[in-house]
TORVEXDREN-235469 format. One line per 3 residues: their letters; for each residue x, y, z of C-alpha. Coordinates in steps of 0.5 Angstrom, whole numbers, padded with zeros to 4 digits. Example, Ala and Ser with C-alpha at 12.3 -4.5 7.8 and 13.67 -1.06 7.14 Angstrom:
# residues 2
as	0025:-0009:0016 ~ 0027:-0002:0014
# end
This chain:
# residues 861
mte	0245:-0064:0040 ~ 0242:-0058:0037 ~ 0238:-0052:0041
pqr	0231:-0054:0038 ~ 0233:-0062:0040 ~ 0235:-0060:0047
yaa	0229:-0055:0048 ~ 0224:-0061:0046 ~ 0228:-0066:0050
tyl	0227:-0061:0056 ~ 0220:-0060:0055 ~ 0218:-0067:0054
apl	0222:-0070:0060 ~ 0217:-0073:0065 ~ 0216:-0068:0071
ppf	0219:-0071:0078 ~ 0214:-0073:0083 ~ 0212:-0069:0089
prt	0206:-0069:0094 ~ 0200:-0065:0092 ~ 0196:-0062:0097
rre	0189:-0059:0096 ~ 0187:-0053:0098 ~ 0180:-0050:0100
lae	0177:-0046:0095 ~ 0176:-0039:0097 ~ 0169:-0036:0098
aps	0167:-0033:0091 ~ 0166:-0026:0092 ~ 0159:-0023:0091
ldp	0157:-0020:0084 ~ 0152:-0014:0083 ~ 0146:-0017:0079
rhc	0147:-0012:0074 ~ 0154:-0015:0072 ~ 0151:-0022:0070
ysg	0145:-0025:0067 ~ 0141:-0032:0065 ~ 0141:-0035:0058
dse	0133:-0035:0059 ~ 0132:-0029:0063 ~ 0128:-0023:0060
ttl	0133:-0018:0062 ~ 0133:-0013:0056 ~ 0140:-0014:0052
epe	0145:-0009:0051 ~ 0145:-0006:0044 ~ 0149:-0009:0039
ltl	0156:-0006:0039 ~ 0158:-0002:0033 ~ 0164:-0004:0028
pql	0169:0000:0031 ~ 0167:-0002:0038 ~ 0168:-0010:0036
fva	0175:-0008:0033 ~ 0178:-0005:0039 ~ 0175:-0011:0043
gvq	0177:-0017:0038 ~ 0183:-0014:0035 ~ 0186:-0009:0040
cgh	0184:-0013:0046 ~ 0184:-0020:0044 ~ 0177:-0022:0046
tea	0175:-0028:0042 ~ 0168:-0027:0042 ~ 0169:-0020:0039
rke	0173:-0022:0034 ~ 0169:-0028:0031 ~ 0163:-0023:0031
ler	0167:-0018:0028 ~ 0169:-0023:0022 ~ 0161:-0025:0022
ria	0159:-0017:0021 ~ 0164:-0016:0016 ~ 0162:-0021:0012
vvd	0155:-0019:0012 ~ 0157:-0012:0011 ~ 0161:-0014:0005
sel	0155:-0018:0002 ~ 0150:-0012:0003 ~ 0156:-0007:0000
kef	0155:-0012:-0007 ~ 0148:-0011:-0007 ~ 0148:-0004:-0006
rav	0153:-0003:-0012 ~ 0149:-0008:-0016 ~ 0143:-0003:-0015
rdr	0147:0003:-0016 ~ 0149:0000:-0023 ~ 0142:-0002:-0025
aql	0140:0005:-0023 ~ 0145:0008:-0027 ~ 0143:0004:-0033
dre	0136:0006:-0032 ~ 0138:0013:-0032 ~ 0142:0012:-0038
ela	0136:0009:-0041 ~ 0131:0014:-0039 ~ 0136:0019:-0042
vql	0136:0016:-0048 ~ 0128:0015:-0048 ~ 0127:0022:-0046
hia	0132:0024:-0052 ~ 0128:0020:-0057 ~ 0121:0023:-0054
lre	0124:0030:-0055 ~ 0126:0029:-0062 ~ 0119:0026:-0064
qlg	0116:0032:-0061 ~ 0120:0036:-0065 ~ 0118:0032:-0071
tql	0111:0032:-0069 ~ 0111:0040:-0068 ~ 0115:0040:-0075
hvg	0110:0036:-0078 ~ 0104:0040:-0075 ~ 0107:0046:-0078
rle	0108:0043:-0085 ~ 0101:0041:-0085 ~ 0098:0048:-0082
tll	0102:0051:-0088 ~ 0100:0046:-0093 ~ 0093:0047:-0090
aat	0094:0054:-0091 ~ 0096:0053:-0098 ~ 0091:0049:-0100
rar	0085:0054:-0097 ~ 0089:0059:-0101 ~ 0089:0054:-0108
iee	0081:0053:-0106 ~ 0080:0060:-0106 ~ 0084:0061:-0112
yqs	0080:0056:-0116 ~ 0073:0058:-0113 ~ 0075:0066:-0115
sts	0077:0063:-0122 ~ 0073:0064:-0128 ~ 0073:0057:-0130
wrl	0070:0055:-0123 ~ 0065:0060:-0124 ~ 0063:0057:-0130
tap	0063:0050:-0128 ~ 0058:0052:-0122 ~ 0052:0050:-0125
iry	0055:0043:-0127 ~ 0057:0041:-0120 ~ 0051:0044:-0118
ggr	0047:0040:-0123 ~ 0051:0034:-0121 ~ 0050:0034:-0114
hak	0043:0035:-0114 ~ 0042:0030:-0120 ~ 0045:0025:-0115
lal	0040:0027:-0109 ~ 0035:0027:-0114 ~ 0036:0020:-0116
ahl	0036:0017:-0109 ~ 0030:0021:-0108 ~ 0027:0017:-0114
rar	0030:0011:-0112 ~ 0026:0011:-0106 ~ 0020:0013:-0109
was	0020:0007:-0114 ~ 0021:0003:-0108 ~ 0015:0005:-0105
lra	0011:0004:-0111 ~ 0014:-0002:-0112 ~ 0012:-0005:-0105
spr	0005:-0002:-0106 ~ 0001:-0008:-0108 ~ 0004:-0012:-0103
ygg	0000:-0008:-0098 ~ -0006:-0012:-0100 ~ -0007:-0016:-0094
ial	-0007:-0010:-0089 ~ -0011:-0006:-0094 ~ -0017:-0012:-0094
ail	-0016:-0013:-0086 ~ -0017:-0005:-0085 ~ -0023:-0005:-0090
kde	-0026:-0011:-0087 ~ -0025:-0009:-0080 ~ -0026:-0001:-0080
gag	-0029:0001:-0087 ~ -0028:0004:-0093 ~ -0027:0011:-0090
ala	-0022:0009:-0085 ~ -0018:0006:-0091 ~ -0018:0012:-0095
rri	-0016:0016:-0089 ~ -0010:0012:-0088 ~ -0008:0013:-0095
arr	-0009:0020:-0095 ~ -0005:0021:-0089 ~ 0001:0017:-0092
iar	0001:0021:-0098 ~ 0000:0028:-0095 ~ 0006:0031:-0090
pnr	0002:0033:-0084 ~ 0005:0037:-0078 ~ 0009:0042:-0082
fip	0014:0046:-0078 ~ 0013:0054:-0080 ~ 0019:0058:-0078
ttg	0017:0065:-0075 ~ 0020:0071:-0077 ~ 0023:0073:-0070
egf	0020:0078:-0065 ~ 0023:0085:-0064 ~ 0025:0086:-0057
aqe	0027:0093:-0055 ~ 0029:0097:-0048 ~ 0024:0100:-0044
tei	0023:0107:-0045 ~ 0022:0109:-0037 ~ 0023:0106:-0030
rpl	0016:0104:-0027 ~ 0014:0101:-0020 ~ 0016:0094:-0020
sfa	0015:0090:-0014 ~ 0019:0083:-0013 ~ 0016:0078:-0008
aca	0020:0077:-0002 ~ 0023:0070:-0001 ~ 0026:0067:0005
qpr	0029:0061:0003 ~ 0031:0062:-0005 ~ 0033:0056:-0009
vti	0036:0061:-0014 ~ 0040:0068:-0013 ~ 0040:0071:-0020
vvp	0046:0076:-0020 ~ 0045:0082:-0024 ~ 0052:0086:-0025
ays	0051:0093:-0027 ~ 0055:0099:-0028 ~ 0050:0105:-0029
kpl	0045:0104:-0035 ~ 0039:0104:-0030 ~ 0034:0104:-0036
ltf	0038:0098:-0039 ~ 0038:0094:-0032 ~ 0030:0096:-0031
tcl	0029:0092:-0037 ~ 0032:0086:-0035 ~ 0029:0086:-0028
ksi	0022:0087:-0031 ~ 0023:0081:-0036 ~ 0025:0077:-0030
yan	0019:0079:-0026 ~ 0014:0077:-0032 ~ 0017:0071:-0034
tpa	0020:0067:-0027 ~ 0015:0064:-0022 ~ 0015:0068:-0015
gly	0018:0064:-0009 ~ 0024:0061:-0013 ~ 0029:0066:-0013
evl	0032:0073:-0010 ~ 0035:0078:-0015 ~ 0042:0081:-0013
vid	0044:0087:-0017 ~ 0051:0088:-0016 ~ 0053:0096:-0017
das	0060:0096:-0019 ~ 0061:0103:-0017 ~ 0056:0107:-0022
pqp	0057:0114:-0022 ~ 0050:0115:-0019 ~ 0048:0109:-0014
lat	0043:0104:-0018 ~ 0039:0103:-0011 ~ 0037:0111:-0012
ela	0036:0110:-0020 ~ 0032:0104:-0019 ~ 0028:0106:-0013
avs	0022:0105:-0016 ~ 0024:0097:-0016 ~ 0023:0094:-0009
gvr	0024:0087:-0007 ~ 0031:0087:-0010 ~ 0038:0087:-0006
fvr	0043:0092:-0008 ~ 0050:0091:-0006 ~ 0055:0097:-0008
nav	0062:0096:-0009 ~ 0067:0102:-0007 ~ 0071:0101:-0013
nlg	0070:0099:-0020 ~ 0072:0091:-0020 ~ 0070:0089:-0027
fvg	0065:0083:-0029 ~ 0070:0078:-0025 ~ 0070:0082:-0019
acn	0063:0084:-0018 ~ 0061:0077:-0019 ~ 0065:0074:-0014
vaa	0063:0079:-0009 ~ 0056:0078:-0011 ~ 0057:0070:-0010
eha	0059:0072:-0002 ~ 0052:0075:-0001 ~ 0048:0070:-0005
rge	0043:0066:-0001 ~ 0041:0061:-0006 ~ 0043:0054:-0008
flm	0044:0056:-0015 ~ 0048:0062:-0018 ~ 0044:0065:-0024
fln	0049:0070:-0027 ~ 0045:0074:-0032 ~ 0048:0080:-0035
ndt	0044:0087:-0034 ~ 0043:0088:-0042 ~ 0039:0082:-0043
iat	0031:0080:-0043 ~ 0029:0073:-0040 ~ 0023:0070:-0044
pgw	0018:0065:-0041 ~ 0020:0059:-0038 ~ 0028:0061:-0038
lda	0030:0059:-0031 ~ 0026:0053:-0030 ~ 0029:0050:-0036
lls	0036:0051:-0034 ~ 0034:0048:-0027 ~ 0031:0042:-0030
vfe	0038:0040:-0033 ~ 0041:0040:-0026 ~ 0035:0035:-0024
rhp	0036:0031:-0030 ~ 0043:0030:-0030 ~ 0047:0030:-0023
dag	0053:0031:-0027 ~ 0051:0038:-0029 ~ 0056:0043:-0027
lvg	0054:0049:-0031 ~ 0048:0050:-0035 ~ 0048:0056:-0040
akl	0042:0059:-0045 ~ 0041:0060:-0052 ~ 0042:0067:-0054
vyp	0039:0071:-0059 ~ 0039:0078:-0062 ~ 0034:0083:-0061
dgr	0032:0082:-0068 ~ 0031:0075:-0067 ~ 0037:0072:-0070
lqe	0042:0067:-0066 ~ 0047:0070:-0062 ~ 0050:0063:-0059
agg	0048:0056:-0058 ~ 0053:0054:-0054 ~ 0061:0055:-0055
ivw	0067:0052:-0059 ~ 0074:0053:-0056 ~ 0079:0051:-0061
rdg	0086:0049:-0061 ~ 0089:0056:-0060 ~ 0084:0058:-0055
saw	0080:0062:-0059 ~ 0073:0061:-0058 ~ 0066:0061:-0063
nyg	0059:0063:-0061 ~ 0056:0057:-0065 ~ 0051:0059:-0070
rhd	0052:0066:-0070 ~ 0047:0070:-0074 ~ 0044:0064:-0076
dpq	0036:0062:-0075 ~ 0035:0060:-0068 ~ 0030:0055:-0070
kpe	0034:0050:-0074 ~ 0035:0043:-0071 ~ 0042:0044:-0070
yny	0041:0049:-0065 ~ 0035:0046:-0061 ~ 0037:0040:-0057
lre	0040:0039:-0050 ~ 0048:0038:-0051 ~ 0054:0038:-0048
vdy	0059:0044:-0050 ~ 0066:0047:-0049 ~ 0063:0053:-0046
csg	0057:0058:-0045 ~ 0057:0065:-0045 ~ 0057:0069:-0038
aci	0051:0073:-0040 ~ 0047:0067:-0038 ~ 0050:0061:-0034
aia	0047:0057:-0028 ~ 0052:0054:-0023 ~ 0051:0051:-0016
ral	0054:0056:-0011 ~ 0058:0051:-0007 ~ 0061:0049:-0013
fvr	0063:0056:-0015 ~ 0066:0057:-0008 ~ 0070:0051:-0009
lgg	0073:0053:-0015 ~ 0075:0060:-0013 ~ 0070:0063:-0017
fdt	0072:0067:-0023 ~ 0079:0067:-0024 ~ 0082:0074:-0023
rfs	0087:0073:-0028 ~ 0081:0075:-0033 ~ 0080:0081:-0029
pay	0076:0086:-0031 ~ 0072:0081:-0036 ~ 0073:0076:-0042
yed	0075:0069:-0042 ~ 0072:0068:-0035 ~ 0066:0064:-0037
vdl	0070:0060:-0042 ~ 0075:0059:-0036 ~ 0070:0057:-0031
afa	0067:0052:-0036 ~ 0074:0049:-0036 ~ 0075:0049:-0029
vra	0068:0046:-0028 ~ 0070:0040:-0033 ~ 0077:0039:-0029
agy	0073:0038:-0023 ~ 0069:0032:-0026 ~ 0063:0036:-0028
kvy	0060:0037:-0035 ~ 0058:0044:-0038 ~ 0051:0044:-0042
yqp	0047:0048:-0047 ~ 0040:0049:-0046 ~ 0036:0051:-0052
las	0029:0052:-0048 ~ 0032:0058:-0044 ~ 0032:0063:-0049
ivh	0035:0070:-0047 ~ 0035:0076:-0051 ~ 0042:0079:-0051
feg	0044:0087:-0053 ~ 0051:0085:-0054 ~ 0056:0091:-0053
ats	0050:0095:-0050 ~ 0055:0095:-0044 ~ 0062:0094:-0046
gtd	0062:0096:-0054 ~ 0064:0091:-0060 ~ 0071:0094:-0061
etv	0076:0089:-0059 ~ 0082:0095:-0059 ~ 0079:0100:-0054
gik	0076:0100:-0047 ~ 0074:0094:-0043 ~ 0073:0090:-0050
rhq	0081:0090:-0051 ~ 0082:0085:-0045 ~ 0078:0080:-0050
vvn	0085:0079:-0054 ~ 0089:0079:-0048 ~ 0086:0074:-0044
qst	0086:0069:-0050 ~ 0093:0068:-0049 ~ 0092:0068:-0041
fat	0087:0062:-0042 ~ 0091:0058:-0048 ~ 0097:0058:-0043
kwa	0093:0056:-0037 ~ 0089:0050:-0041 ~ 0094:0048:-0046
sal	0094:0041:-0044 ~ 0086:0041:-0045 ~ 0087:0044:-0052
egr	0091:0039:-0055 ~ 0088:0035:-0060 ~ 0083:0040:-0062
ran	0082:0042:-0069 ~ 0085:0049:-0072 ~ 0080:0055:-0071
gva	0074:0054:-0076 ~ 0075:0047:-0078 ~ 0070:0042:-0078
aqi	0065:0046:-0073 ~ 0060:0041:-0074 ~ 0064:0035:-0071
erd	0067:0040:-0066 ~ 0060:0042:-0063 ~ 0059:0035:-0061
rwa	0067:0033:-0059 ~ 0064:0029:-0054 ~ 0061:0024:-0058
krr	0063:0017:-0058 ~ 0059:0015:-0063 ~ 0055:0019:-0068
llv	0048:0015:-0070 ~ 0043:0017:-0075 ~ 0036:0014:-0074
ida	0030:0014:-0079 ~ 0023:0012:-0077 ~ 0017:0012:-0081
cml	0014:0018:-0077 ~ 0015:0022:-0071 ~ 0015:0018:-0064
tpd	0009:0018:-0060 ~ 0011:0014:-0054 ~ 0004:0016:-0051
rda	0000:0013:-0057 ~ 0004:0006:-0059 ~ 0009:0001:-0056
gsm	0014:0002:-0062 ~ 0015:0009:-0061 ~ 0016:0008:-0053
rmq	0021:0003:-0055 ~ 0025:0007:-0060 ~ 0025:0013:-0055
qml	0028:0009:-0050 ~ 0033:0006:-0054 ~ 0035:0013:-0056
eim	0035:0015:-0049 ~ 0040:0009:-0048 ~ 0044:0011:-0054
vdl	0045:0018:-0051 ~ 0047:0016:-0044 ~ 0052:0012:-0047
gck	0055:0018:-0050 ~ 0053:0018:-0057 ~ 0051:0024:-0061
vtf	0044:0021:-0064 ~ 0040:0025:-0070 ~ 0033:0023:-0071
vad	0029:0024:-0077 ~ 0022:0022:-0079 ~ 0021:0019:-0086
nle	0015:0024:-0087 ~ 0020:0030:-0084 ~ 0014:0032:-0079
yqq	0014:0036:-0074 ~ 0010:0034:-0068 ~ 0010:0037:-0061
pyv	0011:0036:-0055 ~ 0014:0030:-0058 ~ 0020:0034:-0062
sal	0022:0038:-0055 ~ 0021:0031:-0051 ~ 0027:0028:-0056
qql	0031:0034:-0056 ~ 0031:0035:-0048 ~ 0034:0028:-0048
gve	0040:0030:-0052 ~ 0037:0028:-0059 ~ 0038:0032:-0065
vqf	0031:0032:-0069 ~ 0031:0034:-0077 ~ 0025:0036:-0080
apy	0022:0040:-0086 ~ 0023:0045:-0088 ~ 0030:0045:-0086
vrs	0031:0038:-0089 ~ 0027:0037:-0096 ~ 0028:0029:-0096
ipq	0032:0023:-0093 ~ 0037:0023:-0099 ~ 0039:0031:-0097
vlg	0041:0029:-0090 ~ 0045:0023:-0092 ~ 0048:0027:-0098
aqg	0050:0033:-0093 ~ 0052:0028:-0087 ~ 0053:0021:-0089
tvf	0060:0021:-0088 ~ 0060:0023:-0081 ~ 0055:0017:-0078
dvi	0058:0011:-0075 ~ 0051:0008:-0075 ~ 0045:0009:-0079
mvs	0039:0005:-0076 ~ 0033:0005:-0080 ~ 0026:0002:-0077
rhy	0021:-0002:-0080 ~ 0022:-0005:-0087 ~ 0018:-0001:-0091
iai	0022:0005:-0089 ~ 0029:0001:-0090 ~ 0027:-0002:-0097
kyi	0027:0005:-0099 ~ 0033:0008:-0097 ~ 0038:0002:-0097
dtl	0042:0003:-0103 ~ 0042:0010:-0102 ~ 0045:0009:-0095
raf	0051:0005:-0098 ~ 0052:0010:-0103 ~ 0052:0016:-0098
aph	0055:0013:-0092 ~ 0060:0007:-0094 ~ 0063:0007:-0087
ali	0057:0007:-0083 ~ 0054:0000:-0080 ~ 0047:-0001:-0083
vfd	0042:-0003:-0078 ~ 0035:-0005:-0080 ~ 0030:-0005:-0074
tvd	0024:-0010:-0076 ~ 0020:-0008:-0070 ~ 0017:-0014:-0071
lhf	0017:-0019:-0078 ~ 0012:-0016:-0082 ~ 0011:-0022:-0087
lre	0010:-0027:-0081 ~ 0004:-0022:-0078 ~ 0001:-0022:-0085
erl	0002:-0030:-0086 ~ -0002:-0031:-0080 ~ -0007:-0026:-0082
adl	-0008:-0030:-0088 ~ -0008:-0036:-0085 ~ -0014:-0033:-0080
ngs	-0018:-0030:-0086 ~ -0016:-0036:-0091 ~ -0015:-0031:-0096
rta	-0011:-0033:-0102 ~ -0010:-0026:-0104 ~ -0007:-0025:-0097
kgt	-0003:-0031:-0097 ~ 0000:-0029:-0104 ~ 0002:-0022:-0101
aaa	0005:-0025:-0095 ~ 0009:-0029:-0099 ~ 0012:-0023:-0103
kre	0013:-0019:-0097 ~ 0017:-0025:-0094 ~ 0022:-0025:-0100
eel	0022:-0018:-0100 ~ 0024:-0017:-0092 ~ 0029:-0023:-0093
ali	0033:-0020:-0098 ~ 0033:-0013:-0094 ~ 0036:-0017:-0088
rkt	0041:-0020:-0093 ~ 0043:-0013:-0095 ~ 0044:-0010:-0088
dvt	0050:-0011:-0083 ~ 0045:-0012:-0077 ~ 0038:-0014:-0076
lvv	0034:-0013:-0070 ~ 0028:-0017:-0068 ~ 0024:-0016:-0061
stv	0024:-0024:-0059 ~ 0028:-0030:-0059 ~ 0022:-0033:-0063
erd	0024:-0029:-0069 ~ 0031:-0029:-0068 ~ 0031:-0037:-0069
lls	0026:-0036:-0075 ~ 0031:-0032:-0078 ~ 0037:-0036:-0077
ela	0033:-0042:-0081 ~ 0031:-0037:-0087 ~ 0037:-0033:-0087
pda	0043:-0036:-0084 ~ 0048:-0031:-0086 ~ 0045:-0025:-0083
rvm	0047:-0022:-0077 ~ 0041:-0022:-0072 ~ 0041:-0019:-0065
vls	0035:-0019:-0060 ~ 0033:-0012:-0057 ~ 0026:-0012:-0055
tih	0021:-0007:-0051 ~ 0024:-0004:-0045 ~ 0020:-0003:-0039
epl	0022:0000:-0032 ~ 0018:-0002:-0025 ~ 0012:0003:-0025
pdg	0008:0004:-0018 ~ 0003:-0001:-0015 ~ -0004:0001:-0016
kaf	-0010:-0001:-0011 ~ -0010:-0007:-0007 ~ -0014:-0013:-0010
ner	-0021:-0012:-0006 ~ -0021:-0004:-0009 ~ -0020:-0006:-0016
hgl	-0025:-0007:-0021 ~ -0026:-0008:-0028 ~ -0022:-0010:-0034
vfi	-0017:-0006:-0039 ~ -0015:-0006:-0046 ~ -0009:-0002:-0049
ggf	-0007:-0001:-0056 ~ -0007:0004:-0062 ~ -0012:0003:-0067
rhp	-0007:0004:-0073 ~ -0005:-0003:-0072 ~ -0010:-0007:-0075
pnt	-0009:-0013:-0070 ~ -0011:-0009:-0065 ~ -0018:-0007:-0068
dav	-0019:-0014:-0070 ~ -0018:-0016:-0063 ~ -0023:-0011:-0060
lwy	-0028:-0013:-0065 ~ -0027:-0020:-0063 ~ -0027:-0019:-0056
ate	-0034:-0015:-0056 ~ -0038:-0019:-0061 ~ -0035:-0026:-0059
vmp	-0032:-0026:-0052 ~ -0036:-0021:-0048 ~ -0043:-0025:-0048
wir	-0039:-0030:-0044 ~ -0036:-0025:-0040 ~ -0043:-0022:-0038
qrl	-0045:-0029:-0036 ~ -0038:-0030:-0031 ~ -0037:-0023:-0029
pgv	-0044:-0019:-0029 ~ -0043:-0012:-0029 ~ -0036:-0012:-0030
kty	-0034:-0006:-0034 ~ -0028:-0007:-0040 ~ -0024:0000:-0042
iig	-0022:0000:-0049 ~ -0016:0005:-0049 ~ -0012:0007:-0055
sdp	-0011:0013:-0060 ~ -0015:0013:-0067 ~ -0021:0008:-0066
ppt	-0025:0008:-0072 ~ -0032:0008:-0073 ~ -0033:0001:-0072
ika	-0030:0001:-0066 ~ -0033:0007:-0063 ~ -0040:0003:-0065
laa	-0039:-0002:-0060 ~ -0039:0002:-0054 ~ -0044:0000:-0048
ddl	-0045:0001:-0041 ~ -0040:-0005:-0039 ~ -0036:-0003:-0045
via	-0033:0004:-0045 ~ -0029:0006:-0051 ~ -0024:0011:-0048
gyv	-0020:0012:-0054 ~ -0013:0016:-0053 ~ -0012:0018:-0046
pdv	-0006:0022:-0044 ~ -0004:0019:-0037 ~ -0006:0011:-0037
mpy	-0004:0010:-0030 ~ -0011:0011:-0027 ~ -0013:0006:-0031
fsd	-0008:0001:-0029 ~ -0008:0003:-0022 ~ -0016:0002:-0022
arv	-0017:-0004:-0026 ~ -0016:-0012:-0023 ~ -0014:-0015:-0030
sis	-0011:-0013:-0037 ~ -0013:-0017:-0043 ~ -0010:-0018:-0049
plr	-0015:-0022:-0054 ~ -0010:-0021:-0060 ~ -0012:-0027:-0065
yga	-0005:-0026:-0070 ~ 0001:-0021:-0070 ~ 0008:-0022:-0069
gvk	0014:-0019:-0064 ~ 0013:-0018:-0057 ~ 0007:-0014:-0054
gki	0008:-0008:-0051 ~ 0001:-0008:-0048 ~ 0003:-0014:-0044
nla	0009:-0012:-0041 ~ 0006:-0005:-0039 ~ 0001:-0008:-0035
msy	0006:-0013:-0032 ~ 0010:-0007:-0030 ~ 0005:-0004:-0026
glp	0004:-0011:-0023 ~ -0003:-0012:-0026 ~ -0004:-0019:-0028
vaa	-0006:-0021:-0035 ~ -0011:-0025:-0039 ~ -0008:-0027:-0046
ttp	-0009:-0031:-0052 ~ -0003:-0035:-0054 ~ -0001:-0031:-0060
sie	-0001:-0025:-0055 ~ 0005:-0028:-0051 ~ 0009:-0031:-0056
gmh	0017:-0030:-0055 ~ 0015:-0027:-0048 ~ 0018:-0032:-0044
ltp	0012:-0033:-0040 ~ 0009:-0039:-0037 ~ 0001:-0040:-0036
gvd	-0001:-0040:-0029 ~ 0006:-0037:-0026 ~ 0006:-0030:-0029
vvv	0000:-0030:-0034 ~ -0007:-0034:-0035 ~ -0008:-0036:-0043
gdg	-0015:-0038:-0046 ~ -0016:-0039:-0054 ~ -0023:-0038:-0056
pea	-0029:-0034:-0053 ~ -0031:-0038:-0048 ~ -0024:-0040:-0046
faa	-0021:-0033:-0046 ~ -0027:-0031:-0041 ~ -0026:-0037:-0037
ava	-0018:-0035:-0036 ~ -0021:-0027:-0035 ~ -0026:-0030:-0029
svy	-0021:-0034:-0026 ~ -0016:-0029:-0024 ~ -0021:-0024:-0023
nde	-0024:-0028:-0017 ~ -0018:-0031:-0014 ~ -0014:-0026:-0010
alw	-0008:-0031:-0009 ~ -0008:-0033:-0016 ~ -0008:-0025:-0017
kkl	-0002:-0024:-0013 ~ 0002:-0029:-0016 ~ 0001:-0027:-0023
sgg	0002:-0020:-0021 ~ 0009:-0022:-0018 ~ 0011:-0026:-0023
gre	0009:-0021:-0029 ~ 0014:-0016:-0025 ~ 0020:-0021:-0025
nvr	0019:-0023:-0032 ~ 0019:-0016:-0034 ~ 0026:-0015:-0030
ahf	0029:-0021:-0032 ~ 0028:-0020:-0040 ~ 0025:-0013:-0042
sre	0029:-0008:-0037 ~ 0033:-0002:-0038 ~ 0039:-0006:-0036
var	0038:-0012:-0041 ~ 0037:-0007:-0047 ~ 0043:-0003:-0045
gai	0047:-0009:-0045 ~ 0044:-0011:-0052 ~ 0045:-0003:-0055
trl	0052:-0003:-0052 ~ 0054:-0010:-0056 ~ 0051:-0007:-0062
lal	0055:0000:-0062 ~ 0061:-0004:-0061 ~ 0060:-0007:-0068
srd	0061:0000:-0071 ~ 0068:0003:-0073 ~ 0072:0004:-0067
atv	0070:-0002:-0063 ~ 0075:0000:-0057 ~ 0071:0005:-0054
fgk	0066:0000:-0052 ~ 0070:-0005:-0050 ~ 0071:-0010:-0056
# end
């Protein structure tokens, strides 16, 4: 038997029997509670063992549970290690990919820089060639031909416009007959003369002469305990120059609004002593000369006003300057810094805002030009304004750290501040109504190679380095200044209307002015020009202060001249009224081939004349209206977009000109203050300009046919007729209970006191501004059916309607005597205006219109 077999036999042999005795179990020893735990116990477990601890317990000491836990933990660690390796590999790939992309970007940047360099070289070469050509004999010899060709093109456009006007003249027969019938031959003759003549010409002034005062005289500024503005006048010596500035402030600034702080920058003789005759001014003297930057920063620490007004001591303030600057902050919450128009003492323009070019160089825009030109006289956003006269909120100035001392002692600190203001989320505005005479160089000289002026060149480099990213994308010095002056514009629009907008005289002007305001608010540069090129105040200034550039004679001689000079610049050209659009439609296409051409109908003239012909039964008027229909529809087909004021007109055009793109942009109204209560109101009111024939017809009909019924139903109740240019036939209607008020500058008292507004129109087209104006005040309206066409009004809900003399009088009396109905119509009218004619509704329509022009991405299309 082998050894293994013997071992197995011994191991498997049965054991011999023997008795087993059961011993009593010994008592278990007591254990400390900390050595035992229950599975459901809330006792805190010991922290998990580390891998080295598990290795000792499981491998070296042979504990099974520790070994199993070690195996589990190793598997987990191995899995995590694999994930970490995968992440590392991906990161490595990403890093390599980024390195490749960076390399490509650097190559592209280098290529772009080389391309820009080549373009600049090419540009320089091109300019040299142009200069060579322009100085050549052949160029000079052919100058008359080029001049003649350019002017021949303009002359042809001008003749085309005149011919279009003459050709359309017979088609005004219906209107002429209506004016002759309702207003008389004299009124018709005056209208024709007004159309032919060009009233309200702008006459340029030769410029005032300004000079320093010859001696220092007593001057006493009023004390101001809580100044809104601190006027900071930094000065170094030159007391007579400083006195000249202080005297202009005293003469042209309302007292109680400001304090004056003269910061004496360590003059050899203290200015407080030199100007001892001037009282009410605070003098702060620096121990050492800090320069303009340091002196202004010190002054800001002593200022008490909400706004800081930095004004050089070599300036003369003119009437209204400070109010004009502050008004920008009031109207534009985004205004961070506002600067003035600077003129030389001889009347020439020194600066109308500044332009900063790609290399950091800065231009005084308009330098040495006529300061009265249209392009220098509208409120606009600019790159910077000269520190000779700038206003800024003191809190913002402090938050920005004042003028950057890197630009000490002076020069480029004002440009830098403007860029810092913009970087903080605000805008920099140029206010042309604030005109400041600046004796440039009176304190620092004009030579850029010596004295403090040398810092102008040095600081340009510092500025260009600091704002390198902000300067990217700008044009090279002097290229397309006309574009760069309004670099912020998202769209450039030209708007042509028949005459200057007079929003206090007619609803059409009110609508157009609000449209222009919305366009500017949307970031558009808007240029407005009237077909008659008139200059009529205060209307021109009102548009300019909205940010609209207004062109007028003698600076432009015709609409074709405007188009010839700037046609390619405009993205959108809007022409208002068909008799203006028909004159220029072909010229617009010739000079502005890329612009979106928009025809603003105001109302459909042919529709109005057709209704007038039906009312009068005139065969001549009907023929004229039919011709006008064909003319207007042909014009609509030529334009890119046609604007109408109601859905009724839109639906009509969809039938008559189905291929035309037609949009609704109606009258624009905002809620106006509530007037008196029902029981405190008395009388009726009508509003409408009498250059509009339907208004003349309406008042004649009301006075002759409706008033007798009104006198029966509402005895003693007065009717007030408001409107500009009432003809003699209207003035002759005046009676004790029929007041012909004519033009009224402020209509609010009438709408606050009257109980009912009336609209007795018998014909017309479009949307009636008189109705929406009344409803904006919460004043109920009694109207005829033609008056409310396309206005979304429901009789009995937001208006009362009556056709025919007796029915109209009954409608007026029903709301005049019923307070409950009056309140119902008042609320309903306001809600209808909000829903269909609000500023928000118009803004949406204008945004959609602008999106149709060249770069649709700006407006989200």
